[in-house]
N, CA, C and O atoms as a GROMACS GRO file, in nm:
protein
  596
    1MET      N    1  -0.942   1.407   2.579
    1MET     CA    2  -0.890   1.437   2.446
    1MET      C    3  -0.737   1.447   2.450
    1MET      O    4  -0.669   1.401   2.358
    2ASP      N    5  -0.682   1.507   2.556
    2ASP     CA    6  -0.537   1.521   2.568
    2ASP      C    7  -0.469   1.385   2.576
    2ASP      O    8  -0.363   1.365   2.517
    3ILE      N    9  -0.529   1.293   2.649
    3ILE     CA   10  -0.472   1.159   2.662
    3ILE      C   11  -0.475   1.088   2.527
    3ILE      O   12  -0.379   1.020   2.489
    4PHE      N   13  -0.585   1.104   2.455
    4PHE     CA   14  -0.599   1.042   2.324
    4PHE      C   15  -0.492   1.094   2.227
    4PHE      O   16  -0.428   1.016   2.157
    5LEU      N   17  -0.474   1.226   2.224
    5LEU     CA   18  -0.373   1.286   2.135
    5LEU      C   19  -0.231   1.244   2.174
    5LEU      O   20  -0.147   1.219   2.089
    6ALA      N   21  -0.207   1.238   2.304
    6ALA     CA   22  -0.074   1.196   2.351
    6ALA      C   23  -0.046   1.051   2.310
    6ALA      O   24   0.067   1.018   2.273
    7THR      N   25  -0.148   0.966   2.317
    7THR     CA   26  -0.131   0.826   2.278
    7THR      C   27  -0.102   0.815   2.129
    7THR      O   28  -0.014   0.738   2.088
    8ILE      N   29  -0.173   0.889   2.049
    8ILE     CA   30  -0.149   0.887   1.904
    8ILE      C   31  -0.009   0.937   1.873
    8ILE      O   32   0.061   0.877   1.791
    9ASP      N   33   0.034   1.045   1.937
    9ASP     CA   34   0.170   1.097   1.916
    9ASP      C   35   0.274   0.993   1.953
    9ASP      O   36   0.374   0.976   1.882
   10TYR      N   37   0.251   0.924   2.064
   10TYR     CA   38   0.346   0.821   2.108
   10TYR      C   39   0.355   0.708   2.005
   10TYR      O   40   0.464   0.662   1.972
   11GLN      N   41   0.240   0.663   1.955
   11GLN     CA   42   0.239   0.556   1.854
   11GLN      C   43   0.309   0.600   1.727
   11GLN      O   44   0.384   0.523   1.667
   12LEU      N   45   0.286   0.724   1.684
   12LEU     CA   46   0.353   0.775   1.564
   12LEU      C   47   0.504   0.782   1.583
   12LEU      O   48   0.580   0.751   1.491
   13GLN      N   49   0.548   0.822   1.701
   13GLN     CA   50   0.692   0.827   1.729
   13GLN      C   51   0.752   0.687   1.722
   13GLN      O   52   0.862   0.670   1.669
   14GLU      N   53   0.683   0.589   1.775
   14GLU     CA   54   0.733   0.451   1.768
   14GLU      C   55   0.742   0.402   1.625
   14GLU      O   56   0.841   0.339   1.587
   15LEU      N   57   0.641   0.430   1.545
   15LEU     CA   58   0.644   0.388   1.405
   15LEU      C   59   0.758   0.456   1.330
   15LEU      O   60   0.827   0.392   1.251
   16HIS      N   61   0.777   0.586   1.353
   16HIS     CA   62   0.885   0.658   1.285
   16HIS      C   63   1.022   0.607   1.327
   16HIS      O   64   1.115   0.608   1.246
   17SER      N   65   1.035   0.563   1.450
   17SER     CA   66   1.165   0.512   1.494
   17SER      C   67   1.192   0.372   1.439
   17SER      O   68   1.308   0.332   1.429
   18ARG      N   69   1.089   0.298   1.404
   18ARG     CA   70   1.106   0.162   1.354
   18ARG      C   71   1.118   0.155   1.203
   18ARG      O   72   1.183   0.064   1.151
   19PHE      N   73   1.058   0.249   1.131
   19PHE     CA   74   1.057   0.245   0.984
   19PHE      C   75   1.112   0.376   0.929
   19PHE      O   76   1.079   0.485   0.977
   20ASN      N   77   1.197   0.364   0.827
   20ASN     CA   78   1.252   0.484   0.766
   20ASN      C   79   1.149   0.552   0.677
   20ASN      O   80   1.044   0.495   0.649
   21ASP      N   81   1.179   0.673   0.633
   21ASP     CA   82   1.086   0.751   0.552
   21ASP      C   83   1.052   0.682   0.419
   21ASP      O   84   0.940   0.691   0.370
   22HIS      N   85   1.151   0.614   0.364
   22HIS     CA   86   1.134   0.545   0.236
   22HIS      C   87   1.026   0.437   0.248
   22HIS      O   88   0.939   0.425   0.162
   23THR      N   89   1.030   0.360   0.354
   23THR     CA   90   0.932   0.253   0.376
   23THR      C   91   0.794   0.308   0.404
   23THR      O   92   0.694   0.257   0.352
   24VAL      N   93   0.787   0.413   0.484
   24VAL     CA   94   0.658   0.474   0.514
   24VAL      C   95   0.596   0.532   0.388
   24VAL      O   96   0.475   0.520   0.366
   25GLU      N   97   0.678   0.594   0.304
   25GLU     CA   98   0.626   0.650   0.179
   25GLU      C   99   0.573   0.540   0.087
   25GLU      O  100   0.470   0.557   0.022
   26LEU      N  101   0.642   0.427   0.082
   26LEU     CA  102   0.596   0.314   0.002
   26LEU      C  103   0.458   0.267   0.050
   26LEU      O  104   0.370   0.242  -0.032
   27LEU      N  105   0.441   0.256   0.180
   27LEU     CA  106   0.312   0.212   0.234
   27LEU      C  107   0.201   0.314   0.207
   27LEU      O  108   0.089   0.277   0.172
   28VAL      N  109   0.233   0.442   0.222
   28VAL     CA  110   0.132   0.546   0.200
   28VAL      C  111   0.090   0.549   0.053
   28VAL      O  112  -0.028   0.557   0.022
   29LEU      N  113   0.188   0.543  -0.038
   29LEU     CA  114   0.156   0.547  -0.180
   29LEU      C  115   0.082   0.422  -0.224
   29LEU      O  116  -0.004   0.428  -0.312
   30SER      N  117   0.115   0.308  -0.163
   30SER     CA  118   0.047   0.184  -0.203
   30SER      C  119  -0.100   0.181  -0.161
   30SER      O  120  -0.177   0.103  -0.216
   31THR      N  121  -0.138   0.264  -0.066
   31THR     CA  122  -0.280   0.269  -0.027
   31THR      C  123  -0.366   0.329  -0.137
   31THR      O  124  -0.487   0.311  -0.137
   32ALA      N  125  -0.304   0.400  -0.232
   32ALA     CA  126  -0.380   0.458  -0.344
   32ALA      C  127  -0.439   0.349  -0.433
   32ALA      O  128  -0.531   0.377  -0.510
   33LEU      N  129  -0.387   0.227  -0.425
   33LEU     CA  130  -0.440   0.115  -0.503
   33LEU      C  131  -0.536   0.028  -0.423
   33LEU      O  132  -0.584  -0.074  -0.473
   34ASN      N  133  -0.562   0.065  -0.300
   34ASN     CA  134  -0.649  -0.015  -0.213
   34ASN      C  135  -0.792  -0.013  -0.268
   34ASN      O  136  -0.851   0.094  -0.282
   35PRO      N  137  -0.848  -0.130  -0.298
   35PRO     CA  138  -0.983  -0.133  -0.356
   35PRO      C  139  -1.098  -0.122  -0.256
   35PRO      O  140  -1.214  -0.122  -0.297
   36ARG      N  141  -1.069  -0.112  -0.129
   36ARG     CA  142  -1.176  -0.106  -0.028
   36ARG      C  143  -1.265   0.017  -0.049
   36ARG      O  144  -1.221   0.121  -0.097
   37ASN      N  145  -1.388  -0.001  -0.012
   37ASN     CA  146  -1.489   0.107  -0.020
   37ASN      C  147  -1.498   0.168  -0.160
   37ASN      O  148  -1.507   0.290  -0.174
   38GLY      N  149  -1.495   0.084  -0.261
   38GLY     CA  150  -1.511   0.132  -0.397
   38GLY      C  151  -1.397   0.220  -0.444
   38GLY      O  152  -1.418   0.317  -0.516
   39PHE      N  153  -1.275   0.186  -0.404
   39PHE     CA  154  -1.154   0.259  -0.444
   39PHE      C  155  -1.159   0.405  -0.399
   39PHE      O  156  -1.122   0.495  -0.474
   40ILE      N  157  -1.205   0.427  -0.278
   40ILE     CA  158  -1.218   0.563  -0.228
   40ILE      C  159  -1.081   0.634  -0.216
   40ILE      O  160  -1.074   0.757  -0.227
   41LEU      N  161  -0.975   0.557  -0.195
   41LEU     CA  162  -0.841   0.616  -0.181
   41LEU      C  163  -0.765   0.622  -0.314
   41LEU      O  164  -0.648   0.661  -0.316
   42PHE      N  165  -0.829   0.586  -0.423
   42PHE     CA  166  -0.766   0.580  -0.555
   42PHE      C  167  -0.720   0.719  -0.598
   42PHE      O  168  -0.801   0.810  -0.613
   43LYS      N  169  -0.588   0.734  -0.617
   43LYS     CA  170  -0.530   0.861  -0.659
   43LYS      C  171  -0.428   0.834  -0.769
   43LYS      O  172  -0.326   0.771  -0.745
   44ILE      N  173  -0.457   0.881  -0.886
   44ILE     CA  174  -0.372   0.854  -1.002
   44ILE      C  175  -0.231   0.909  -0.981
   44ILE      O  176  -0.134   0.841  -1.013
   45ASP      N  177  -0.219   1.030  -0.928
   45ASP     CA  178  -0.086   1.089  -0.908
   45ASP      C  179  -0.001   1.006  -0.813
   45ASP      O  180   0.118   0.987  -0.836
   46ASP      N  181  -0.063   0.957  -0.705
   46ASP     CA  182   0.011   0.876  -0.608
   46ASP      C  183   0.055   0.742  -0.668
   46ASP      O  184   0.164   0.694  -0.641
   47ILE      N  185  -0.032   0.684  -0.750
   47ILE     CA  186   0.002   0.556  -0.812
   47ILE      C  187   0.116   0.574  -0.912
   47ILE      O  188   0.206   0.491  -0.920
   48CYS      N  189   0.111   0.681  -0.988
   48CYS     CA  190   0.220   0.709  -1.084
   48CYS      C  191   0.351   0.738  -1.011
   48CYS      O  192   0.458   0.696  -1.054
   49LYS      N  193   0.341   0.810  -0.902
   49LYS     CA  194   0.461   0.838  -0.821
   49LYS      C  195   0.518   0.708  -0.764
   49LYS      O  196   0.639   0.690  -0.760
   50LEU      N  197   0.430   0.619  -0.721
   50LEU     CA  198   0.472   0.488  -0.670
   50LEU      C  199   0.550   0.412  -0.777
   50LEU      O  200   0.658   0.360  -0.749
   51ALA      N  201   0.497   0.406  -0.897
   51ALA     CA  202   0.564   0.333  -1.006
   51ALA      C  203   0.696   0.400  -1.043
   51ALA      O  204   0.796   0.332  -1.066
   52GLU      N  205   0.695   0.531  -1.049
   52GLU     CA  206   0.815   0.605  -1.090
   52GLU      C  207   0.927   0.596  -0.986
   52GLU      O  208   1.044   0.576  -1.021
   53LYS      N  209   0.891   0.609  -0.860
   53LYS     CA  210   0.993   0.614  -0.755
   53LYS      C  211   1.040   0.476  -0.710
   53LYS      O  212   1.160   0.457  -0.686
   54PHE      N  213   0.948   0.381  -0.696
   54PHE     CA  214   0.983   0.253  -0.638
   54PHE      C  215   1.006   0.142  -0.739
   54PHE      O  216   1.060   0.037  -0.704
   55TYR      N  217   0.965   0.163  -0.863
   55TYR     CA  218   0.983   0.062  -0.968
   55TYR      C  219   1.048   0.121  -1.092
   55TYR      O  220   0.997   0.100  -1.203
   56PRO      N  221   1.159   0.193  -1.078
   56PRO     CA  222   1.218   0.257  -1.197
   56PRO      C  223   1.270   0.155  -1.300
   56PRO      O  224   1.274   0.186  -1.419
   57ASN      N  225   1.308   0.037  -1.257
   57ASN     CA  226   1.358  -0.064  -1.350
   57ASN      C  227   1.246  -0.143  -1.416
   57ASN      O  228   1.268  -0.210  -1.517
   58ASP      N  229   1.126  -0.135  -1.360
   58ASP     CA  230   1.013  -0.212  -1.412
   58ASP      C  231   0.928  -0.134  -1.512
   58ASP      O  232   0.856  -0.194  -1.593
   59PHE      N  233   0.937  -0.002  -1.508
   59PHE     CA  234   0.855   0.082  -1.596
   59PHE      C  235   0.945   0.182  -1.669
   59PHE      O  236   1.010   0.266  -1.606
   60MET      N  237   0.947   0.171  -1.801
   60MET     CA  238   1.021   0.269  -1.881
   60MET      C  239   0.941   0.400  -1.885
   60MET      O  240   0.825   0.404  -1.845
   61GLU      N  241   1.005   0.505  -1.933
   61GLU     CA  242   0.941   0.636  -1.934
   61GLU      C  243   0.810   0.636  -2.015
   61GLU      O  244   0.711   0.697  -1.973
   62GLN      N  245   0.810   0.568  -2.129
   62GLN     CA  246   0.689   0.562  -2.212
   62GLN      C  247   0.579   0.484  -2.139
   62GLN      O  248   0.461   0.517  -2.150
   63GLU      N  249   0.617   0.382  -2.066
   63GLU     CA  250   0.519   0.302  -1.992
   63GLU      C  251   0.457   0.383  -1.878
   63GLU      O  252   0.340   0.363  -1.845
   64LEU      N  253   0.533   0.473  -1.819
   64LEU     CA  254   0.478   0.559  -1.714
   64LEU      C  255   0.370   0.650  -1.770
   64LEU      O  256   0.270   0.677  -1.704
   65VAL      N  257   0.391   0.699  -1.893
   65VAL     CA  258   0.289   0.782  -1.958
   65VAL      C  259   0.165   0.697  -1.988
   65VAL      O  260   0.053   0.740  -1.964
   66ARG      N  261   0.187   0.576  -2.039
   66ARG     CA  262   0.076   0.486  -2.067
   66ARG      C  263   0.003   0.444  -1.939
   66ARG      O  264  -0.119   0.427  -1.938
   67LEU      N  265   0.080   0.428  -1.829
   67LEU     CA  266   0.020   0.392  -1.701
   67LEU      C  267  -0.079   0.497  -1.656
   67LEU      O  268  -0.188   0.464  -1.609
   68ARG      N  269  -0.043   0.623  -1.670
   68ARG     CA  270  -0.134   0.732  -1.630
   68ARG      C  271  -0.264   0.726  -1.712
   68ARG      O  272  -0.373   0.743  -1.658
   69ILE      N  273  -0.251   0.700  -1.840
   69ILE     CA  274  -0.369   0.691  -1.927
   69ILE      C  275  -0.454   0.569  -1.888
   69ILE      O  276  -0.576   0.578  -1.882
   70GLU      N  277  -0.388   0.456  -1.861
   70GLU     CA  278  -0.460   0.337  -1.817
   70GLU      C  279  -0.534   0.363  -1.687
   70GLU      O  280  -0.649   0.320  -1.670
   71LEU      N  281  -0.469   0.433  -1.595
   71LEU     CA  282  -0.532   0.463  -1.467
   71LEU      C  283  -0.655   0.552  -1.484
   71LEU      O  284  -0.755   0.535  -1.414
   72GLN      N  285  -0.647   0.648  -1.577
   72GLN     CA  286  -0.762   0.736  -1.602
   72GLN      C  287  -0.879   0.655  -1.658
   72GLN      O  288  -0.994   0.676  -1.619
   73HIS      N  289  -0.850   0.563  -1.751
   73HIS     CA  290  -0.956   0.478  -1.806
   73HIS      C  291  -1.010   0.383  -1.699
   73HIS      O  292  -1.131   0.360  -1.691
   74PHE      N  293  -0.920   0.329  -1.618
   74PHE     CA  294  -0.959   0.238  -1.510
   74PHE      C  295  -1.053   0.307  -1.412
   74PHE      O  296  -1.153   0.249  -1.369
   75GLU      N  297  -1.021   0.431  -1.378
   75GLU     CA  298  -1.102   0.507  -1.284
   75GLU      C  299  -1.245   0.528  -1.338
   75GLU      O  300  -1.342   0.526  -1.262
   76LEU      N  301  -1.257   0.549  -1.470
   76LEU     CA  302  -1.388   0.566  -1.531
   76LEU      C  303  -1.461   0.433  -1.550
   76LEU      O  304  -1.584   0.428  -1.552
   77ASP      N  305  -1.385   0.325  -1.565
   77ASP     CA  306  -1.441   0.193  -1.593
   77ASP      C  307  -1.491   0.122  -1.467
   77ASP      O  308  -1.586   0.043  -1.475
   78ILE      N  309  -1.432   0.147  -1.354
   78ILE     CA  310  -1.466   0.077  -1.229
   78ILE      C  311  -1.614   0.088  -1.191
   78ILE      O  312  -1.672  -0.012  -1.150
   79PRO      N  313  -1.676   0.206  -1.201
   79PRO     CA  314  -1.819   0.212  -1.164
   79PRO      C  315  -1.909   0.119  -1.246
   79PRO      O  316  -2.019   0.087  -1.203
   80ASN      N  317  -1.863   0.075  -1.363
   80ASN     CA  318  -1.942  -0.015  -1.447
   80ASN      C  319  -1.934  -0.160  -1.401
   80ASN      O  320  -2.004  -0.246  -1.455
   81HIS      N  321  -1.849  -0.188  -1.302
   81HIS     CA  322  -1.828  -0.325  -1.255
   81HIS      C  323  -1.842  -0.328  -1.102
   81HIS      O  324  -1.743  -0.316  -1.031
   82PRO      N  325  -1.963  -0.345  -1.052
   82PRO     CA  326  -1.985  -0.344  -0.908
   82PRO      C  327  -1.908  -0.451  -0.833
   82PRO      O  328  -1.871  -0.432  -0.717
   83GLU      N  329  -1.881  -0.566  -0.898
   83GLU     CA  330  -1.807  -0.672  -0.830
   83GLU      C  331  -1.661  -0.631  -0.805
   83GLU      O  332  -1.597  -0.687  -0.716
   84LEU      N  333  -1.607  -0.536  -0.882
   84LEU     CA  334  -1.472  -0.486  -0.857
   84LEU      C  335  -1.471  -0.380  -0.747
   84LEU      O  336  -1.366  -0.350  -0.691
   85GLN      N  337  -1.585  -0.324  -0.718
   85GLN     CA  338  -1.594  -0.222  -0.613
   85GLN      C  339  -1.608  -0.283  -0.475
   85GLN      O  340  -1.592  -0.212  -0.375
   86GLU      N  341  -1.636  -0.411  -0.466
   86GLU     CA  342  -1.658  -0.477  -0.338
   86GLU      C  343  -1.536  -0.556  -0.293
   86GLU      O  344  -1.549  -0.646  -0.209
   87LEU      N  345  -1.420  -0.526  -0.345
   87LEU     CA  346  -1.298  -0.598  -0.310
   87LEU      C  347  -1.243  -0.545  -0.178
   87LEU      O  348  -1.267  -0.431  -0.141
   88SER      N  349  -1.167  -0.632  -0.108
   88SER     CA  350  -1.117  -0.589   0.024
   88SER      C  351  -0.966  -0.580   0.033
   88SER      O  352  -0.914  -0.542   0.138
   89GLY      N  353  -0.894  -0.612  -0.073
   89GLY     CA  354  -0.749  -0.603  -0.065
   89GLY      C  355  -0.683  -0.616  -0.202
   89GLY      O  356  -0.748  -0.643  -0.302
   90ILE      N  357  -0.552  -0.596  -0.202
   90ILE     CA  358  -0.475  -0.601  -0.326
   90ILE      C  359  -0.484  -0.741  -0.389
   90ILE      O  360  -0.494  -0.754  -0.511
   91HIS      N  361  -0.481  -0.846  -0.306
   91HIS     CA  362  -0.488  -0.981  -0.361
   91HIS      C  363  -0.620  -1.006  -0.432
   91HIS      O  364  -0.624  -1.073  -0.535
   92GLU      N  365  -0.729  -0.951  -0.379
   92GLU     CA  366  -0.857  -0.965  -0.446
   92GLU      C  367  -0.864  -0.881  -0.572
   92GLU      O  368  -0.932  -0.917  -0.668
   93LEU      N  369  -0.793  -0.768  -0.572
   93LEU     CA  370  -0.786  -0.686  -0.693
   93LEU      C  371  -0.716  -0.763  -0.805
   93LEU      O  372  -0.760  -0.759  -0.920
   94CYS      N  373  -0.607  -0.832  -0.772
   94CYS     CA  374  -0.538  -0.915  -0.870
   94CYS      C  375  -0.632  -1.018  -0.930
   94CYS      O  376  -0.639  -1.035  -1.051
   95GLN      N  377  -0.704  -1.087  -0.844
   95GLN     CA  378  -0.797  -1.191  -0.889
   95GLN      C  379  -0.912  -1.131  -0.970
   95GLN      O  380  -0.954  -1.187  -1.071
   96GLY      N  381  -0.962  -1.017  -0.925
   96GLY     CA  382  -1.073  -0.952  -0.995
   96GLY      C  383  -1.034  -0.905  -1.134
   96GLY      O  384  -1.114  -0.915  -1.228
   97LEU      N  385  -0.912  -0.854  -1.147
   97LEU     CA  386  -0.865  -0.810  -1.279
   97LEU      C  387  -0.858  -0.927  -1.376
   97LEU      O  388  -0.891  -0.913  -1.494
   98VAL      N  389  -0.815  -1.042  -1.327
   98VAL     CA  390  -0.806  -1.160  -1.413
   98VAL      C  391  -0.945  -1.213  -1.446
   98VAL      O  392  -0.973  -1.244  -1.562
   99LYS      N  393  -1.033  -1.223  -1.346
   99LYS     CA  394  -1.168  -1.276  -1.368
   99LYS      C  395  -1.247  -1.192  -1.468
   99LYS      O  396  -1.320  -1.246  -1.552
  100LYS      N  397  -1.234  -1.061  -1.458
  100LYS     CA  398  -1.308  -0.970  -1.546
  100LYS      C  399  -1.230  -0.940  -1.676
  100LYS      O  400  -1.272  -0.857  -1.756
  101ARG      N  401  -1.118  -1.008  -1.693
  101ARG     CA  402  -1.033  -0.991  -1.810
  101ARG      C  403  -0.982  -0.846  -1.824
  101ARG      O  404  -0.952  -0.801  -1.935
  102LYS      N  405  -0.974  -0.777  -1.714
  102LYS     CA  406  -0.922  -0.640  -1.715
  102LYS      C  407  -0.769  -0.638  -1.715
  102LYS      O  408  -0.708  -0.536  -1.747
  103SER      N  409  -0.708  -0.751  -1.680
  103SER     CA  410  -0.562  -0.757  -1.682
  103SER      C  411  -0.508  -0.747  -1.825
  103SER      O  412  -0.394  -0.706  -1.847
  104VAL      N  413  -0.591  -0.784  -1.923
  104VAL     CA  414  -0.553  -0.772  -2.064
  104VAL      C  415  -0.570  -0.627  -2.110
  104VAL      O  416  -0.490  -0.575  -2.187
  105ILE      N  417  -0.676  -0.563  -2.061
  105ILE     CA  418  -0.705  -0.425  -2.100
  105ILE      C  419  -0.610  -0.328  -2.030
  105ILE      O  420  -0.568  -0.227  -2.088
  106TYR      N  421  -0.576  -0.359  -1.904
  106TYR     CA  422  -0.488  -0.272  -1.824
  106TYR      C  423  -0.362  -0.348  -1.783
  106TYR      O  424  -0.346  -0.378  -1.665
  107PRO      N  425  -0.273  -0.380  -1.877
  107PRO     CA  426  -0.156  -0.462  -1.843
  107PRO      C  427  -0.057  -0.394  -1.747
  107PRO      O  428   0.006  -0.462  -1.666
  108LEU      N  429  -0.044  -0.263  -1.756
  108LEU     CA  430   0.050  -0.194  -1.668
  108LEU      C  431  -0.002  -0.187  -1.524
  108LEU      O  432   0.074  -0.198  -1.429
  109ILE      N  433  -0.132  -0.168  -1.511
  109ILE     CA  434  -0.192  -0.170  -1.377
  109ILE      C  435  -0.177  -0.309  -1.317
  109ILE      O  436  -0.144  -0.324  -1.199
  110ASP      N  437  -0.201  -0.410  -1.399
  110ASP     CA  438  -0.186  -0.548  -1.354
  110ASP      C  439  -0.043  -0.575  -1.308
  110ASP      O  440  -0.021  -0.638  -1.204
  111ARG      N  441   0.055  -0.529  -1.385
  111ARG     CA  442   0.195  -0.548  -1.348
  111ARG      C  443   0.227  -0.479  -1.216
  111ARG      O  444   0.296  -0.536  -1.130
  112LEU      N  445   0.177  -0.358  -1.200
  112LEU     CA  446   0.202  -0.284  -1.076
  112LEU      C  447   0.136  -0.353  -0.956
  112LEU      O  448   0.197  -0.364  -0.850
  113VAL      N  449   0.014  -0.399  -0.973
  113VAL     CA  450  -0.058  -0.466  -0.864
  113VAL      C  451   0.010  -0.597  -0.827
  113VAL      O  452   0.012  -0.636  -0.710
  114LEU      N  453   0.066  -0.666  -0.926
  114LEU     CA  454   0.134  -0.794  -0.898
  114LEU      C  455   0.268  -0.775  -0.828
  114LEU      O  456   0.309  -0.862  -0.752
  115THR      N  457   0.338  -0.665  -0.853
  115THR     CA  458   0.468  -0.643  -0.790
  115THR      C  459   0.457  -0.577  -0.653
  115THR      O  460   0.550  -0.586  -0.573
  116LEU      N  461   0.346  -0.512  -0.625
  116LEU     CA  462   0.330  -0.440  -0.498
  116LEU      C  463   0.341  -0.529  -0.374
  116LEU      O  464   0.410  -0.489  -0.280
  117PRO      N  465   0.277  -0.645  -0.369
  117PRO     CA  466   0.289  -0.727  -0.248
  117PRO      C  467   0.433  -0.768  -0.215
  117PRO      O  468   0.467  -0.784  -0.098
  118VAL      N  469   0.516  -0.784  -0.315
  118VAL     CA  470   0.656  -0.820  -0.292
  118VAL      C  471   0.729  -0.704  -0.225
  118VAL      O  472   0.810  -0.726  -0.136
  119SER      N  473   0.700  -0.582  -0.268
  119SER     CA  474   0.767  -0.464  -0.213
  119SER      C  475   0.729  -0.438  -0.069
  119SER      O  476   0.813  -0.396   0.012
  120THR      N  477   0.604  -0.462  -0.035
  120THR     CA  478   0.558  -0.431   0.100
  120THR      C  479   0.572  -0.548   0.196
  120THR      O  480   0.543  -0.535   0.315
  121ALA      N  481   0.616  -0.664   0.147
  121ALA     CA  482   0.625  -0.783   0.232
  121ALA      C  483   0.721  -0.763   0.348
  121ALA      O  484   0.691  -0.806   0.460
  122ILE      N  485   0.835  -0.700   0.325
  122ILE     CA  486   0.934  -0.680   0.431
  122ILE      C  487   0.875  -0.591   0.541
  122ILE      O  488   0.894  -0.617   0.659
  123THR      N  489   0.806  -0.486   0.501
  123THR     CA  490   0.746  -0.396   0.599
  123THR      C  491   0.637  -0.466   0.678
  123THR      O  492   0.629  -0.452   0.800
  124GLU      N  493   0.552  -0.543   0.609
  124GLU     CA  494   0.447  -0.617   0.678
  124GLU      C  495   0.508  -0.720   0.772
  124GLU      O  496   0.455  -0.744   0.881
  125TRP      N  497   0.617  -0.782   0.732
  125TRP     CA  498   0.686  -0.878   0.817
  125TRP      C  499   0.735  -0.809   0.944
  125TRP      O  500   0.724  -0.863   1.054
  126ALA      N  501   0.789  -0.688   0.928
  126ALA     CA  502   0.838  -0.614   1.044
  126ALA      C  503   0.723  -0.580   1.140
  126ALA      O  504   0.739  -0.588   1.262
  127PHE      N  505   0.607  -0.542   1.085
  127PHE     CA  506   0.491  -0.516   1.170
  127PHE      C  507   0.450  -0.641   1.246
  127PHE      O  508   0.414  -0.634   1.364
  128SER      N  509   0.454  -0.756   1.180
  128SER     CA  510   0.416  -0.882   1.246
  128SER      C  511   0.512  -0.914   1.359
  128SER      O  512   0.469  -0.954   1.468
  129ILE      N  513   0.639  -0.897   1.335
  129ILE     CA  514   0.740  -0.922   1.439
  129ILE      C  515   0.720  -0.825   1.555
  129ILE      O  516   0.731  -0.864   1.672
  130MET      N  517   0.691  -0.699   1.523
  130MET     CA  518   0.672  -0.599   1.627
  130MET      C  519   0.551  -0.637   1.714
  130MET      O  520   0.554  -0.615   1.835
  131LYS      N  521   0.446  -0.693   1.653
  131LYS     CA  522   0.329  -0.737   1.729
  131LYS      C  523   0.365  -0.846   1.829
  131LYS      O  524   0.314  -0.847   1.941
  132ILE      N  525   0.451  -0.938   1.788
  132ILE     CA  526   0.492  -1.048   1.875
  132ILE      C  527   0.575  -0.996   1.991
  132ILE      O  528   0.555  -1.036   2.105
  133ILE      N  529   0.668  -0.907   1.961
  133ILE     CA  530   0.760  -0.858   2.063
  133ILE      C  531   0.692  -0.759   2.157
  133ILE      O  532   0.712  -0.765   2.278
  134LYS      N  533   0.612  -0.669   2.103
  134LYS     CA  534   0.550  -0.565   2.184
  134LYS      C  535   0.410  -0.607   2.228
  134LYS      O  536   0.311  -0.574   2.163
  135THR      N  537   0.402  -0.678   2.337
  135THR     CA  538   0.272  -0.712   2.395
  135THR      C  539   0.238  -0.604   2.497
  135THR      O  540   0.317  -0.512   2.519
  136LYS      N  541   0.123  -0.615   2.558
  136LYS     CA  542   0.081  -0.514   2.656
  136LYS      C  543   0.178  -0.507   2.773
  136LYS      O  544   0.207  -0.398   2.822
  137LEU      N  545   0.228  -0.621   2.818
  137LEU     CA  546   0.321  -0.620   2.930
  137LEU      C  547   0.454  -0.558   2.890
  137LEU      O  548   0.517  -0.486   2.969
  138GLN      N  549   0.497  -0.586   2.769
  138GLN     CA  550   0.627  -0.535   2.726
  138GLN      C  551   0.622  -0.388   2.687
  138GLN      O  552   0.727  -0.325   2.674
  139ASN      N  553   0.504  -0.332   2.668
  139ASN     CA  554   0.494  -0.190   2.635
  139ASN      C  555   0.547  -0.102   2.747
  139ASN      O  556   0.585   0.013   2.724
  140LYS      N  557   0.550  -0.156   2.867
  140LYS     CA  558   0.599  -0.079   2.980
  140LYS      C  559   0.751  -0.079   2.988
  140LYS      O  560   0.811  -0.002   3.063
  141MET      N  561   0.814  -0.166   2.910
  141MET     CA  562   0.961  -0.175   2.910
  141MET      C  563   1.021  -0.065   2.823
  141MET      O  564   0.955  -0.010   2.735
  142GLU      N  565   1.144  -0.035   2.849
  142GLU     CA  566   1.215   0.066   2.771
  142GLU      C  567   1.244   0.014   2.630
  142GLU      O  568   1.257  -0.106   2.609
  143ASP      N  569   1.252   0.104   2.534
  143ASP     CA  570   1.276   0.068   2.394
  143ASP      C  571   1.413   0.001   2.377
  143ASP      O  572   1.426  -0.092   2.297
  144ASN      N  573   1.514   0.046   2.451
  144ASN     CA  574   1.648  -0.014   2.436
  144ASN      C  575   1.645  -0.163   2.470
  144ASN      O  576   1.709  -0.244   2.403
  145PHE      N  577   1.570  -0.199   2.572
  145PHE     CA  578   1.558  -0.339   2.610
  145PHE      C  579   1.490  -0.418   2.498
  145PHE      O  580   1.531  -0.530   2.465
  146LEU      N  581   1.385  -0.361   2.439
  146LEU     CA  582   1.314  -0.429   2.331
  146LEU      C  583   1.400  -0.442   2.207
  146LEU      O  584   1.393  -0.544   2.137
  147HIS      N  585   1.480  -0.341   2.178
  147HIS     CA  586   1.572  -0.351   2.063
  147HIS      C  587   1.669  -0.467   2.084
  147HIS      O  588   1.702  -0.538   1.989
  148ASP      N  589   1.714  -0.486   2.206
  148ASP     CA  590   1.806  -0.596   2.236
  148ASP      C  591   1.738  -0.732   2.218
  148ASP      O  592   1.803  -0.831   2.184
  149CYS      N  593   1.605  -0.737   2.242
  149CYS     CA  594   1.533  -0.863   2.224
  149CYS      C  595   1.529  -0.902   2.079
  149CYS      O  596   1.472  -1.005   2.044
   0.00000   0.00000   0.00000
């Protein structure tokens, strides 16, 4: 158990050193829109905070109020559509909203879902690059050497 906890701590330290708090918060808040497992991570407060903090130019104050109301209706409406509960990612959520014509009923949610992949693309790109650079053999190297790479 001690080895397992030490490994997790080490991985968390590496992630914190590679990504600033702003980026980590964006990723954490964006998980509230993750449709996996029937929207189990769906949190209205986190989604509203995401829109307010990371998209201030895209949502006016009145739209943020409407977004909260749309999210409350969306949360009640999802159980009526089993095909929307079986989605595995944000891209499928975009497609599902259009197919079920929910993008017309929930335009602010649709706008938020469409802009989210653009915001997280840089962070996902950094994770991909980190995967290429940090292989099992290179994990034994010092971080300064890897930064130079």
